N, C-alpha and C positions, 0 to 999 in steps of 0.2 A: 953629740947631745946626751945627759943624761939626764934619765926617768927618776924621777927618787917618788916613792909612796907614801905620799907625804898627807895621802887621803886618809881620816882614820879608818872610813867605811871601805876605801882599795886595799887598805893594810890589811884590815878583816877578812875580806873575802879571798883576797890571794893567801895570804898564808895561817889563818887559823881555820875556813872553811874546808870540815872534812864529810863533803859530796857524798852519800849515799851509794850510787854506780855512777857508771861511767857516763849514763844520759842524763845524767843532773849535767855533769862537766859542759857537756858538749853544749845545752841548750845556755849556760851562759856563758857560754864560750863563740854562741851565736849573737847572743846580744850584744857581749862586747863588741864581737866586730863589726855591727850591724853600727854602730855608731861611726864608725869611718867610711860606711859604704857612701857613692854617689847619692845624693835625694832623686829622688823617682823625680818624673815630670810635673808630680802635680804637688809636690813642695822644691818644685826652681825659682821660684817669681820669689824676687830678690826685696828687699824692702825699698819700698818711695818715701812712706814719710813712716815714724815711729808712730805719730798718734793724727789724730785732726787737732791741730794747735792752736792756741789762742793769737798766733802769725802765722805767715804766710812761707816762713824757714823751711825748704826742701833737709831731708835728709837725705845727703849722698852716697850711694853706693860705693860701699868702702869698706876694707877687708882691716882684721886687728894685723897687728906684725906676728910672725910666722909663729916665735913662743909661747906668744896669748892665745893661738888659735889652735897650739898641740895641748896645751895646756887645760883648755878650754874642751877641748873632745875627751882627757881622760879623766878631767870631770863626769863630762856625760857620762862614761864609761863605770865609770864608777856608781853613777845613779841609776843606770841601767841592770847594774848587779844587785845592787839595793832590791831595786825590783821584785825581779826575778828571779832573789833570794826569800821573797815571801813566798811568788806565783808557785815555783815547782821547788818546796821542801819537800813535798812525797809525793814525786811525780808517778803519773798511773805509768804501767805499764802496756806498751801497745802500740802501733802506730796511730789507730785511730782518736784514740783515746789523747793523746801525745798534738795531733792536732787538733781537734776538740778542744781543747784546753788551753793551748799556747798560741796557735794560729792568730786568733784577734788579736792576741797582746805585740806579735811578730808586724803585722800587718801595721798596727797602732804603730809602732816605732820605727820603719819603713817608711811608712806616708806620713810621719809628721812635716806642719808645714813649718815655714822658714824660720829665721832665727825671733822672733818678738808675733808671729800671729797667736790666739787663741784659740786651740779646737774646736770645732765646732760643734760636739758632744761635752767638752769640759764647759760651755756656754749653760749647759744646761742648768749644772752641777749650781749647789750653793753653799760654796765654802767662806766661811766669815774668817776675816784675818780680825784679830785684837790688838791694837795700840795702847802699850803702857809706857813713860816714862818716870819719873822717879817714884822709889817705894821708901817712904821714912817715917816712921814713929807717930809724926804728928805732921799734919799737912802742912804747907807753905801755900800752895795755893791748888784751884779746883779739883784738878784734873792728877793731882799726886794722888797715893792710891798707900794705904797703911799695910804691915805684912799682916796685919787677921782679916783685912780685907781681901787683900790678894788672894791669904789660905781660903779664904770662903768663896774666891767664887772658883780655886781650884776646886773644894768641893761640890760646888754647883755643877761644873763638868761631868765630875763623877758620878752625882746621884740621876745628872739624863742622859749619862752611858756617849758621852764625849769622849773621840780620839781626839787629842792635840798627835799635829802631825807634823813634818819635818818642811821647809823652806826648801828639798831637795824633790820631795813628795808630792809638793806644789807645782814646781816646776814641770816635774816631766807629768802631770795630771793636766794643767795646762794646754801644754804643748800636743802630746798627743791623744789625752783625751780619756787617756787609762782610766778607771772607776778609780775613788777613794773610797777608805774606810765609808761609813752608812752615814754617821754622823763627825765628821772630820770640824776641825777647827784647829788657826795657825796662832800661838801667842808669840808677840813679839814686843821689845824692851829698846828703847831709843834712849839714845846719848850717853851711855857709858858710866851711869850714876852707879855711886858706889854702893846704893844698896841695892844692886843690882848681886853683887858676889854675895854683900852680909845676908841680903833676906831673902832674891829670887831664887838664886843656884842652888840654895839647901834643900826649896821647897822642890826645885824640878827634880833634886833627886830623889823627892821622898817618893812623894806621886810619883815618878821615872815619865817628866812629862818631857817632849824637847821645846824649845824655845828659839827666836835670834835678836841675836844683839845689836846693835844697828853702833857703828863706832866713830867718834871722829876724834882724828889723831893727837889734835892738840887740845883733847880733855884728858885723855891718858895721864891717868898719876897727878890731873892738875886740880887742887882740892880750894881752892879759891872760890867764894860763895858755897857752891853746894859740894858734894866730897865727888870723885869719880873713882873708877879701878885704875888698880895699876898696872903695870905692864903682867908683872908675876901674876898678880888674881887673874888676868886675863887670858895668859899662856893659860894656864890650870883650868880655867871655863875651855877656852876653846879644843882644849884635847879630850873632851870628855865628848862623846858622840852624841851624846842629847841636846847638845850647843852649837847654834850657828852663826858665824860671825859675819857680818855684812859690812860695808863700809858707808860711813855716814858723813861726807868729804873729810877733809882736813881740818879744818877752820869753823866748821856749821856756818857758811854766813845765813842772814835771814831768808833769803830769793837768790838765790842761782839766775835764776834767770834774765837781772838783771847788770852779772859782771859782763866785764870784754871775753872774747872768745880764750883766750890765753889764759884768764883764771879760772874759769868754770874747766879746764883741759888742766890746770894741776890740781884743781879741787878733786877731780875724781880718779884723777891718774896715779896722784903721789898718796895717796888715801889708799889706794890697791897695796901701793910696790912697800907704803912703809905697814901696813898689817902683814903682808904678804913676809917681809922679813924678819920681821919680830915674832910672828904667833908661826911660823914653816907649815902653813896651810894655804891653799890657792884661798882665795876670796873673791868668790862667780857674784854676789847679789851688793846693789845699792839701795843706797834707800837717802830720797830726796829732803834735804834737812827742810822742817815744816813743809812738807809735801808740792812745795813749789819745784815746776818745769816746766818749759815749753820744746817746741819742735829741737833746738839749737843744744839744747843740756840733752834731751833725749840722748841723741844723737852723738855726744860728747861718750855719754857714759855706754852705748853702743858700742863704738869705736875703741872704748878703754878695755873691752871684754869680757864687761858682766851678761851675764845671761839673762839676768829681770831686775827689776827695777820698784820699790815698794813706795806709794805716795798716799796724802791723808787727803783730806777735806770734810772741813766744815762744815758743808752744805750738801755734800752729794756723794757721802760713804755707799758702798759698794759692795756687793760680795765678787772673789775674784775674777770668778766666770765672767763677768757683765765687765772687767774692763775695758782699756778702749785696748791695751797689748801686752806686750811681757814685760813694755820699761815704763809702766804703769798701771800696778795692779793694786787695788784699792785697801783700805784697811777701814774698820770701825774703830770709835775710840771704845776703849773698854767700859764707858757707861754704858752701853748697850748689851752687854752682856745678855740678857735676859732672852732680848727683846731677838737675840738674833741667834742661840742656838738652838732656838725652837723653830728655827725653818731651816737647819744647815742638813746641807742633803751631799753626798758625795760623788750623786752622778750616776746614769743610766751605767749600766750593765754593756761591756762593748757586744757589739754584733757578734749572736755566736757564729761558729763553725761547725757545729754540730752537722755529724751527718746522720739527718732521720732526724724525727719529731719528736719532741721529750714530754712524755706524757707520765713521765716519775717522779717530778719534782713533786714538792709539798706545794700543798696551796695556798697563795697566801695577797690578803687584802693591802689595798694601796689606797689611801685618799691623794689626789691630786690636784693642782691647780695649774692650767695650761693657759695664756693667753687668757686669762681669767675667767677660764670656763672650767667650772669645777667639776669632776669625773669622781667615779669610782672604777676601780680597775680590777679584778681578781685574774689572778693568773697561776698554771699548774695541774695540776692534777691529769685525768684522762678524760676527753669530752664525748657526751651522747645526747642524744634528741629524745626529749618525749611525750607521746603525743597521745592528749589524756580522752577519754570516751564524752566530754563536754567542755564548757568553759567555767574555768576554776580561777585563783587565784594563784599566783605561781608558786608558792609555798604551799597549800594545797596542792597542788599538781606533784610537790616534789613526797609528800606524804602518802599521797594517791598509790604512788610510784611504786613506792619497794624497794627502792635503792639504797644507797649511804652519802647520795647526793651532796655539795657541799653547799657549795652556788649554781644558782640557772637564773638567767633572763629568760625575758616571754622571747618566744619563737617567732616563725614566717608569718605572712600576712592569714587573715583566716575569712572565711565567708563572712557576711553578716545579715543572711539572708533570713534566720533563725536563731534565736539567743541562746539555745542550749546544742547549735550546731557545734560540732567540732570538725567542719569541712574546710581544707587548704587551699591556697589560690595556688593552683600547680599541684605536681606529685609530691608524695611526704613517702619517706619510710623509716622507720622508728627502731630502736631496739628494744624498747620497751613492749611494743606490739608482735615487733617482728614480721607487719603486715607490709607488704607497697599498695600505695592506693594512689593511682594515677589521677591526676589534673585533669578537668574538665575539660570542653575543647572547646569551649568558649572562653575561659578565662585564658588558658594557655598559649594561644594566641596573640594575648597583651605584654603577655612578660617574659618573650623571647630575648636574649642577650643578657638578662639578670644573671647574679651568680647563683651558680649550683653548687651547694652546698654538698658536699660528699666524704664522709667519715669513716675511718678504716680504722682496726684494733691500732693498726701503726703510723696514719698519719691522715691527714687533712689537705684537698682539696675545694680550689672555686675556680669554675667552669663557666663559660655564657654558656644558658640554657639555651637548645636546640629543640622544638617541640616535638619533633620528628624522630629524634634519638633517644631522646631522656627521657619518654613518658611510659617507658615501660621497665619492670627489674634489668632485664637483659640488656636494654640500652645504657642503664647505668650502672651496670655491672662490664661490661663493654670497653667504662672508661676507668674506673675502680672494681677489680675482680673477690675483693675481699671486704665492701661496701658493707657497712650495718648501719649508717643512716643516712638519710639527706633528704634536704629539702629546697626548697626557692628561694632567695634573701631578696632585697628588696633593692639593694648595690651595692659597688662597692665605694668604701670610704679612704682604705690604702692601699694600691697593688701594687705590689715590688716593692714594697719601701716608698713606694710616693703615694701621694694626696691625691686626690681623685680632678679633676674640675668639673667648672659646670657641665662642661658640653659632653660628660662623660656618662652624665643622667638621666638622658633623653626623653624627657621632658617628664618624669615621675612628679608624680602628682605631694608639690608640698615642699620639696627638697632644701629649698630655697627660702624657705620659712623660718625661723626661730621656731623648735618644739622640741621637748623632750625624746630623746633620740638613746636608743638600749642597740647594743654593735657586740660582734665578736669577730674574733679570730684569731692572728698567730704570730709573738712577740719578734722580737731577735735571735733573742734564746731558743724558739723552736717547739714554744708552750703554749696549748689555748689558751686566751686571755676573752673574759665576759666582761661587758661593762656598761653604766648608765652614764648620762650628762646630767646632774642635779639640776638643771640651768637650761631652759632651752636653747638653741644654737642652730644653726642652719647645715644643711649635711658637709659644705666645702672646709668650712672654719674648722667642724670636729675633726674632718679626715687631716689636718694640717697637726690638730693638734695633737691628734695617735701619734702619728709619725714622732713630733716630739717624745712622745710617750714610749718610745720603743716598740711599736706594730708595723711588721712587717708588711702584713694584709690583716685587712680589717672589711667585714660587709656590716650595714646596718640590716638589722631586721624591723619589726614591728616598732614605732614611734608612737608618740601624741603619748595618750591616754591608757595607751597598751603597754608603754615601756614601762619594765619591772627590772628589778635586780631584786633577790633573797639570799644571801649569806649567811648559813649556819642557823635557817629559818626565821629570820628578820628580814622584812623589808627595810630596801634600806633607801628608798626613792620616797622623796616627800610629799605625798600624796593616796589615797587609794588609785590603784592603776583598775583600769578596765580587762572583766575575767578572761583567758585567753584559755587557747584548748592545747598549744605548744609550748615546749620549752626547751632551753638549749643548757646544758647542766652538767658541771665537773665533779668527777669522781675520784675519791681519793687513788690512787694508783695502789696495787695489789701488794707495795713492801707495807705504804704508810696505812695500809686496812689492817695490818697487824699490831698496828702500834701509831693509830693516829695522831697527826700530827699537822698541824693545819699555823700556818705563820701569820702573825696580823700586822699591819705597822699601818699605825694612822698616821697619818701625817700631810700635813698642806704645805707644798711644793707650789711656788707661781714660777714659773721658767718659762713663762712669755717673755715680750719685750714692749 
């Protein structure tokens, strides 16, 4: 068998890439070879059904022919190389840095799902795919777009900081969960109209934007009615790395689902063969004519060797990650561009393999909406607690503390006996006072098993509070010798990456009642994170949302009217909170202090179902 490097990306990486060092080459080699590794047990379940079909047609277990399988594997090699070229273009030196930086990506690739499943991480992202048809100086139907309107769309993408991506990038993201750029968008153009070469292609080169052109082969060079691209024009476009060519069938039937099986197979198999023969590139993607498919059609597409198929719907447009499978990836009509780009999000970072905690990252605020629960999350920096001499608003606590804390939430439970009391429920130890104050004998009997929060200059621990062991400074130092801060929180919301069930709250008053809630924890990148719910929510639902938001561990602090979050001196809750004597704060790292850098990302994301 002769192997031909007829993929532009593969050619470029193998023959033009000049790696900075041997390490770069070995890393890229690992990802290339990983494509041929046997799938781990977690990824071995094969296809039962491609979709939840309109009928009950089963998708059988089947394999493409050997040549198709090998071609697809080498296509995946190209995709892996393309991704890794960005990940390790400037590799850090040292085994620890290498593991921390690349470990999550290796794990994601080796644990990618079966051929059609969408990765759970990718389901959290909101990647819009925009669908265009003909581009004409004068519109003939409502969904036509003029060249001026198209350039205005491109300018809108540019002004909003969008990053147009390739279909290869999207396919890798959907299968592995590897995050895309912060605000991604995929541009697609159907039917191979002449305007695609005359108007779209020059604009792609002008802006440097990639795009997908879906071609039905009988339309190529056919200028009856509307003009279509010629084979020569298509070859020129296909040779450009900005362009991905997808099959759109042979004859563009209005509804593939009503054709007999042999006709369906002909439409999807022959179109692929014709395009590959004429363009000398692999065709890995299919676009259903008019978006119509069922299980039988999707099965034929899969058996033909396509890795992904694009669809459309006039009534149920979705972001890519919300699609049923890789064989039914949804798109938006171009008229919804303004709406969907405001929601675009490339997905959460992969769980960190960082060895140790990260107390040096810039502090970053995110407004998110998960499962219809609006949350404000502030991550990064170094965690500390502040034990004030009385009760104040959290902003005032920060002002009085003498620290340069950027953000803070209200802290643990406190005694309600006196309005000016700073007495806490349970023991408290704070950098602000450098004093350990034990909890009263009466209180500590009631809080056994709640999370004892321990903070040191380099780590955070959450352990069950034991009044016989943890009500002295010696007792908490036995757990963490370099402890600088300690207090008892209300309950675990997330523990070891898992949301906590109702039974774990041990009868905590009001845990199951919707209330405003404050929380703090460690995210999957080992960064401290504080936050609040902007609307009332029960503790179990909040824990589920925080796992989706990327929290590895999270505990609830004082809730209800005490719930407060201050960021850069501004209160972010929608009411005036109750004054409190204790706060959990985030300090800029030492390196950031010299050159303050606070990242702010205000966006609304609804990653729920």
